[in-house]
ROROTI-962233 format. One line per 8 residues: number of its first residue (from 1); their letters; for each residue x, y, z of C-alpha. Coordinates in nm, 2 decimals. Layout:
NUM = A = X/Y/Z; ...
//
This chain:
1 = XXXXXXXX = 0.00/0.00/0.00; 0.10/0.36/-0.06; 0.13/0.57/0.25; -0.06/0.90/0.24; 0.15/1.19/0.36; -0.08/1.49/0.27; -0.44/1.35/0.28; -0.62/1.65/0.12
9 = XXXXXXXX = -0.37/1.72/-0.15; -0.33/1.35/-0.25; -0.70/1.30/-0.24; -0.75/1.59/-0.48; -0.49/1.45/-0.72; -0.62/1.10/-0.71; -0.98/1.20/-0.77; -0.87/1.43/-1.06
17 = XXXXXXXX = -0.71/1.13/-1.23; -1.01/0.90/-1.17; -1.26/1.16/-1.28; -1.12/1.18/-1.64; -1.29/0.86/-1.76; -1.61/0.97/-1.58; -1.66/1.26/-1.82; -1.80/1.04/-2.10
25 = XXXXXXXX = -2.00/0.86/-1.84; -2.17/1.20/-1.76; -2.24/1.24/-2.13; -2.40/0.90/-2.14; -2.62/1.00/-1.85; -2.72/1.32/-2.02; -2.82/1.14/-2.34; -3.03/0.89/-2.13
33 = XXXXXXXX = -3.21/1.16/-1.95; -3.29/1.35/-2.27; -3.40/1.04/-2.46; -3.61/0.90/-2.17; -3.84/1.19/-2.16; -3.78/1.25/-1.79; -3.78/1.63/-1.72; -3.41/1.75/-1.74
41 = XXXXXXXX = -3.41/1.91/-1.40; -3.56/1.60/-1.24; -3.31/1.38/-1.41; -3.02/1.60/-1.30; -3.14/1.61/-0.94; -3.08/1.23/-0.92; -2.71/1.32/-0.90; -2.71/1.47/-0.55
49 = XXXXXXXX = -2.99/1.24/-0.43; -2.86/0.91/-0.54; -2.49/1.00/-0.61; -2.44/0.68/-0.81; -2.40/0.68/-1.18; -2.50/0.32/-1.25; -2.81/0.35/-1.02; -2.91/0.68/-1.19
57 = XXXXXXXX = -2.87/0.53/-1.54; -3.09/0.23/-1.44; -3.36/0.44/-1.27; -3.39/0.70/-1.55; -3.37/0.46/-1.84; -3.64/0.22/-1.69; -3.87/0.51/-1.62; -3.82/0.63/-1.98
65 = XXXXXXXX = -3.91/0.28/-2.10; -4.24/0.29/-1.91; -4.15/0.09/-1.61; -4.34/0.16/-1.28; -4.16/0.38/-1.02; -4.14/0.08/-0.78; -3.98/-0.14/-1.05; -3.73/0.13/-1.15
73 = XXXXXXXX = -3.64/0.20/-0.78; -3.60/-0.17/-0.71; -3.37/-0.22/-1.01; -3.16/0.08/-0.90; -3.13/-0.07/-0.55; -3.02/-0.40/-0.70; -2.75/-0.23/-0.91; -2.63/-0.04/-0.60
81 = XXXXXXXX = -2.63/-0.36/-0.39; -2.25/-0.40/-0.45; -2.22/-0.14/-0.18; -2.30/-0.41/0.07; -1.95/-0.55/0.00; -1.80/-0.20/0.04; -1.98/-0.16/0.38; -1.85/-0.49/0.51
89 = XXXXXXXX = -1.50/-0.40/0.41; -1.51/-0.04/0.54; -1.68/-0.12/0.87; -1.36/-0.15/1.08; -1.23/0.19/0.96; -1.57/0.36/1.03; -1.60/0.21/1.38; -1.30/0.42/1.50
97 = XXXXXXXX = -1.44/0.75/1.36; -1.66/1.01/1.53; -2.04/0.97/1.52; -2.09/1.25/1.27; -1.86/1.09/1.02; -2.03/0.75/1.05; -2.35/0.93/0.95; -2.20/1.14/0.67
105 = XXXXXXXX = -1.94/0.90/0.53; -2.17/0.63/0.38; -2.32/0.89/0.15; -1.98/0.93/-0.02; -1.90/0.56/-0.04; -1.89/0.54/-0.41; -1.67/0.30/-0.62; -1.39/0.55/-0.67
113 = XXXXXXXX = -1.36/0.64/-0.30; -1.37/0.28/-0.20; -1.11/0.17/-0.45; -0.87/0.45/-0.34; -0.90/0.39/0.03; -0.82/0.02/-0.02; -0.48/0.09/-0.18; -0.37/0.37/0.05
121 = XXXXXXXX = -0.22/0.35/0.40; -0.32/0.61/0.66; -0.12/0.70/0.96; -0.42/0.80/1.17; -0.80/0.80/1.18; -0.79/1.17/1.12; -0.58/1.12/0.80; -0.82/0.86/0.67
129 = XXXXXXXX = -1.12/1.09/0.75; -0.96/1.39/0.57; -0.87/1.19/0.26; -1.21/1.02/0.25; -1.41/1.34/0.28; -1.19/1.54/0.04; -1.21/1.28/-0.23; -1.58/1.22/-0.18
137 = XXXXXXXX = -1.68/1.58/-0.18; -1.47/1.66/-0.49; -1.62/1.37/-0.68; -1.97/1.46/-0.57; -1.94/1.82/-0.68; -1.77/1.73/-1.01; -2.03/1.46/-1.08; -2.32/1.70/-1.01
145 = XXXXXXXX = -2.17/1.97/-1.25; -2.07/1.73/-1.53; -2.40/1.54/-1.54; -2.57/1.88/-1.58; -2.33/1.96/-1.86; -2.41/1.62/-2.02; -2.78/1.69/-2.02; -2.72/2.03/-2.18
153 = XXXXXXXX = -2.49/1.89/-2.45; -2.69/1.57/-2.51; -2.88/1.70/-2.81; -2.55/1.78/-2.98; -2.38/1.45/-2.92; -2.38/1.23/-3.23; -2.49/0.88/-3.11; -2.24/0.72/-3.35
161 = XXXXXXXX = -1.97/0.84/-3.12; -2.06/0.54/-2.90; -1.98/0.71/-2.57; -2.15/0.42/-2.39; -1.81/0.24/-2.38; -1.73/0.47/-2.09; -1.94/0.28/-1.84; -1.78/-0.06/-1.85
169 = XXXXXXXX = -1.44/0.09/-1.91; -1.47/0.29/-1.59; -1.56/-0.01/-1.38; -1.30/-0.22/-1.54; -1.03/0.03/-1.44; -1.16/0.04/-1.08; -1.16/-0.34/-1.07; -0.80/-0.36/-1.18
177 = XXXXXXXX = -0.70/-0.08/-0.95; -0.84/-0.26/-0.65; -0.72/-0.62/-0.71; -0.39/-0.68/-0.53; -0.42/-1.04/-0.38; -0.53/-1.38/-0.50; -0.85/-1.39/-0.29; -0.96/-1.07/-0.46
185 = XXXXXXXX = -0.89/-1.22/-0.80; -1.10/-1.53/-0.71; -1.39/-1.31/-0.58; -1.38/-1.09/-0.89; -1.38/-1.40/-1.12; -1.67/-1.57/-0.94; -1.88/-1.25/-0.93; -1.82/-1.19/-1.30
193 = XXXXXXXX = -1.90/-1.55/-1.39; -2.22/-1.55/-1.19; -2.33/-1.21/-1.33; -2.28/-1.33/-1.69; -2.46/-1.66/-1.61; -2.76/-1.49/-1.46; -2.77/-1.19/-1.69; -3.10/-1.30/-1.83
201 = XXXXXXXX = -3.30/-1.26/-1.51; -3.56/-0.99/-1.50; -3.50/-0.65/-1.33; -3.12/-0.71/-1.32; -3.16/-0.97/-1.04; -2.85/-1.14/-1.18; -2.64/-0.86/-1.03; -2.79/-0.92/-0.69
209 = XXXXXXXX = -2.70/-1.29/-0.72; -2.35/-1.20/-0.83; -2.31/-0.96/-0.54; -2.41/-1.23/-0.28; -2.19/-1.49/-0.46; -1.89/-1.26/-0.44; -1.97/-1.17/-0.08; -1.98/-1.54/0.01
217 = XXXXXXXX = -1.65/-1.61/-0.16; -1.49/-1.31/0.01; -1.60/-1.42/0.35; -1.48/-1.78/0.30; -1.14/-1.66/0.18; -1.11/-1.42/0.47; -1.18/-1.71/0.71; -0.92/-1.93/0.54
225 = XXX = -0.65/-1.67/0.55; -0.40/-1.70/0.85; -0.44/-1.42/1.11
//
């Protein structure tokens, strides 16, 4: 792990690098909002409320296709269920933090923040808290602004550009960034295999199955590792 010496400065630099591939992701979201028929402002407001690109895309696109609100929300929750794994992993670090941080911190627990905190070493609880909040707030504000920009520019984006590649590319980069040990490799392979195998289930239930399969593998591997 890389030791963090200046939490705020390093968090800003790290998030700047990770936000570059998110820019086309924001354009994808803008296109989805415009094509779905959802009012632009309402679609944009999902950014500060949900603060999760994949969940936002799922929610807005399903509503645009005519799905009920309950079905769209359920699908969005299923897509976001991977955060169960994040919560289990981050729990020991959160337990040593002040109560106000334990309430605020989960809101900023997105893929990028999680990945970065797993490959950094912090000398104190305060250093972790400073790095976490700085990276989370910077990403939150940047995501809110750029999704709004994506909605504005969506009518001018030629669909043949194929900007939808940004979504899987972003998550693939985070996956590679976070895998450092063989148990993580096994967990990633099992989760991916289960997700592909159950991709045909309705309402993206295959993702939920993959999440629990990955969680089960991770727990088993954690038990088997010597203390």
